[in-house]
C-alpha positions in Angstrom: 111.3 78.5 114.8 107.9 79.7 113.5 107.6 83.4 112.8 104.7 83.6 115.2 107.2 82.7 118.1 109.8 85.4 117.0 110.5 89.0 117.7 109.8 91.5 114.8 113.1 93.2 114.2 113.9 96.4 112.2 116.5 95.4 109.6 117.6 99.0 109.3 117.5 100.5 112.8 115.2 103.5 113.4 117.2 106.7 113.6 116.0 108.4 116.7 118.1 111.5 116.1 117.1 111.9 112.4 113.8 110.0 112.0 113.5 111.0 108.3 116.7 109.1 107.5 114.8 105.8 107.8 114.5 102.6 109.8 110.8 103.0 109.9 108.4 100.3 111.2 107.0 99.0 107.9 106.7 95.6 106.2 109.7 96.3 104.0 112.0 96.9 107.0 110.8 94.1 109.4 111.9 90.5 109.8 111.1 87.8 112.3 114.1 86.8 114.5 114.2 84.3 117.3 115.1 86.0 120.6 118.7 84.7 120.5 119.5 86.0 117.0 117.7 89.3 117.8 119.9 89.8 120.8 123.0 88.8 118.8 122.1 91.4 116.1 121.5 94.1 118.7 124.9 93.3 120.2 126.5 93.7 116.7 127.5 90.1 116.3 125.2 89.4 113.3 124.6 91.9 110.4 121.4 92.1 108.4 120.6 94.0 105.2 117.3 94.1 103.3 117.6 93.5 99.6 114.9 93.7 96.9 111.8 91.5 97.0 112.1 90.9 100.8 115.4 89.0 100.6 117.6 89.5 103.7 121.4 89.2 103.5 122.9 88.0 106.7 126.5 87.9 107.8 127.5 85.9 111.0 130.4 86.7 113.3 132.7 84.4 111.3 132.0 86.2 108.0 129.7 83.5 106.5 126.9 84.9 104.4 123.3 83.7 104.2 120.2 84.8 102.4 116.6 84.4 103.3 113.6 85.0 101.1 110.0 85.3 102.2 107.6 82.4 101.5 105.2 83.2 98.8 101.7 81.8 99.0 99.9 81.0 95.8 96.2 81.9 95.9 
């Protein structure tokens, strides 16, 4: 699904009780997720962790691991 049709999701959830602890809305903490995967993540079924260089580590409910990397456009 194209990113333009996705929800922007906070990889690290915003901490409403202690805002200085993180989860801020910034490019290094956002990823596009389709509505289904966004809801699954919110329900705790999928786990996401932001690594260096915009790589996201993902673990599904069965323990399988996936990695995504941002597309880089050459200019």
